[in-house]
DOTORTI-306771 format. One record per residue (C-alpha): x, y, z. Coordinates in pm, whole numbers. Layout:
! residues N
X,Y,Z
...
This chain:
! residues 276
470,-12402,840
428,-12185,534
677,-12093,263
873,-11780,342
1202,-11604,286
1475,-11685,534
1514,-11319,629
1457,-10965,504
1788,-10963,318
1692,-11274,123
1354,-11121,42
1515,-10799,-81
1769,-10980,-299
1496,-11190,-454
1271,-10889,-514
1549,-10702,-694
1622,-10994,-929
1253,-11067,-983
1193,-10703,-1076
1483,-10705,-1325
1361,-11029,-1486
1001,-10909,-1493
1111,-10619,-1713
1251,-10871,-1965
922,-11054,-2018
842,-11029,-2391
556,-10792,-2463
306,-10631,-2227
190,-10827,-1924
-53,-10775,-1639
3,-10907,-1288
-295,-11035,-1092
-325,-11130,-725
-576,-11411,-671
-701,-11479,-315
-727,-11842,-205
-769,-12021,128
-393,-12079,129
-288,-11722,57
-267,-11479,-232
-138,-11620,-561
44,-11399,-812
-38,-11466,-1177
115,-11303,-1487
-120,-11261,-1784
8,-11190,-2136
-39,-11286,-2500
-356,-11337,-2697
-579,-11631,-2784
-729,-11922,-2589
-624,-11942,-2224
-318,-12150,-2133
-225,-12179,-1765
149,-12230,-1709
270,-12422,-1402
643,-12425,-1332
863,-12685,-1166
1016,-12694,-818
1208,-12381,-710
1069,-12188,-1006
809,-11919,-1053
612,-11760,-1335
918,-11583,-1474
1099,-11910,-1542
859,-11936,-1840
1013,-11623,-1994
1203,-11812,-2266
873,-11973,-2377
648,-11668,-2344
702,-11505,-2682
629,-11817,-2884
340,-11939,-2669
193,-11590,-2625
152,-11548,-3001
-113,-11821,-2986
-250,-11812,-2630
-340,-11581,-2348
-88,-11703,-2094
-158,-11723,-1723
181,-11793,-1564
141,-11881,-1196
377,-11825,-903
298,-12153,-728
217,-12091,-364
480,-12214,-118
764,-12162,-368
996,-11863,-435
786,-11600,-608
548,-11319,-525
265,-11537,-398
210,-11504,-22
128,-11830,152
-76,-11805,474
-185,-12165,534
-25,-12506,498
-73,-12727,195
-103,-13062,369
-139,-13294,71
-265,-13358,-280
-622,-13256,-193
-502,-12914,-75
-292,-12871,-389
-599,-12938,-603
-813,-12706,-392
-556,-12426,-422
-520,-12456,-800
-896,-12483,-848
-940,-12162,-649
-682,-11987,-869
-868,-12086,-1186
-1199,-11974,-1035
-1046,-11643,-926
-924,-11587,-1282
-1273,-11667,-1417
-1128,-11947,-1630
-1376,-12223,-1711
-1207,-12552,-1805
-880,-12395,-1927
-591,-12587,-2072
-307,-12646,-1826
61,-12681,-1921
304,-12795,-1656
665,-12895,-1617
775,-13153,-1357
590,-13066,-1034
375,-12824,-1232
265,-13112,-1455
182,-13315,-1144
-26,-13025,-1011
-220,-13017,-1340
-282,-13392,-1347
-365,-13398,-977
-637,-13135,-1029
-764,-13307,-1344
-801,-13631,-1146
-973,-13475,-843
-1185,-13212,-1018
-1227,-13332,-1377
-1479,-13061,-1460
-1225,-12787,-1381
-977,-12878,-1656
-1013,-12862,-2033
-685,-13032,-2119
-334,-13100,-1993
8,-13083,-2155
248,-13251,-1911
622,-13211,-1970
829,-13464,-1775
559,-13493,-1506
649,-13587,-1152
434,-13849,-981
541,-14151,-1188
850,-14261,-995
1056,-14211,-684
1280,-13907,-696
1618,-14016,-566
1993,-13964,-584
2002,-13985,-964
1779,-13680,-994
1969,-13482,-732
2299,-13555,-905
2160,-13454,-1243
2026,-13133,-1085
2375,-13042,-973
2498,-13088,-1330
2209,-12876,-1460
2283,-12601,-1207
2649,-12609,-1308
2541,-12578,-1671
2334,-12274,-1582
2610,-12102,-1387
2926,-12218,-1568
2833,-12362,-1909
3193,-12399,-2024
3267,-12637,-1733
3015,-12905,-1829
3002,-13135,-2133
2822,-12990,-2433
2542,-13248,-2402
2474,-13123,-2047
2458,-12754,-2136
2132,-12566,-2140
1992,-12346,-2415
2142,-11998,-2384
1806,-11820,-2392
1680,-12050,-2119
1996,-11993,-1918
1952,-11617,-1926
1590,-11652,-1811
1640,-11905,-1533
1987,-11853,-1386
1931,-11516,-1211
1613,-11633,-1040
1757,-11966,-935
2052,-11793,-776
1829,-11610,-526
1559,-11877,-489
1759,-12064,-226
1691,-11779,15
1331,-11901,26
1218,-12181,255
990,-12388,34
689,-12544,204
501,-12780,-25
375,-13133,42
551,-13435,-105
460,-13530,-459
255,-13846,-420
254,-14104,-701
-53,-14088,-922
-255,-14408,-886
-417,-14593,-1173
-758,-14490,-1040
-653,-14125,-1040
-527,-14151,-1395
-856,-14312,-1502
-1051,-14030,-1334
-909,-13769,-1573
-1165,-13682,-1840
-975,-13404,-2021
-746,-13486,-2314
-387,-13529,-2198
-56,-13512,-2382
263,-13622,-2210
621,-13546,-2313
893,-13764,-2162
1270,-13764,-2187
1410,-14104,-2280
1683,-14061,-2015
1468,-13893,-1751
1616,-13888,-1402
1283,-13888,-1215
1125,-14204,-1352
1189,-14502,-1577
1050,-14376,-1904
990,-14715,-2062
789,-14825,-1757
585,-14504,-1753
511,-14538,-2123
405,-14902,-2083
184,-14816,-1786
9,-14530,-1963
-41,-14744,-2272
-231,-14988,-2050
-413,-14751,-1816
-473,-14455,-2050
-426,-14572,-2409
-614,-14261,-2525
-342,-14027,-2396
-87,-13891,-2642
248,-13997,-2494
568,-13892,-2670
930,-13972,-2586
1224,-13750,-2677
1522,-13970,-2777
1815,-13895,-2547
1606,-13635,-2361
1649,-13578,-1987
1425,-13425,-1721
1556,-13080,-1815
1375,-13069,-2150
1255,-12712,-2099
1612,-12593,-2040
1788,-12798,-2305
1519,-12818,-2576
1284,-12521,-2526
1201,-12515,-2897
1081,-12874,-2880
877,-12801,-2567
718,-12497,-2737
616,-12711,-3033
470,-12974,-2801
269,-12718,-2602
131,-12561,-2918
27,-12896,-3065
-334,-12919,-2955
């Protein structure tokens, strides 16, 4: 099975919202279609400076980086990817069957963009994709900034419940506690796309935990940003593990932070991604 829209109506609704949000991207941008063995991948290029490849989280796409693009694009040439198999303008034609395929796909995207050892910045599943590639093809990656990376714990009911609260905060901010609300700029960027994303049947493999050997295989410098109250892993355990396995990695914890750091503290995430 490959990722696809449920029907033509769902595709049309998504395309209309995507087009409207695309027009709100700050500054000029160029859209590129990169062929891979798994289908064509849409990438949005903007900004100026050293290359920074942006990898979104589950049910996102390149445009969910819109509330970060102005700040990051002042310092980097951004390559925001519509991850294949998820709701965007990439067109999947073959299954991603596991972590090896995910690494192969992302490596092909970087090659198609003529990027040699670029820096990768990812959120949640996007951070896992970056670390997964860095572990399997160390020579392909020049550095990783991982924001609340998946792959360090079992995603269970706690995460799904927190996601419902986050979605409620996006749609009806006045109905959730202030501490659970998202940044207004982030809300305007993400809410419209999320509303139509559920018309897409996502087809991506499970996120497998990163083993100690995989972590040790990474040769690029890595910085990790964790929320103290993350819903996808036990932050204290992740921090202790990385201190033992990869003491050279720069691991930071946001007091009181949750998995939704990009939505609730985009300014903090921007500062982290710009801190090379």
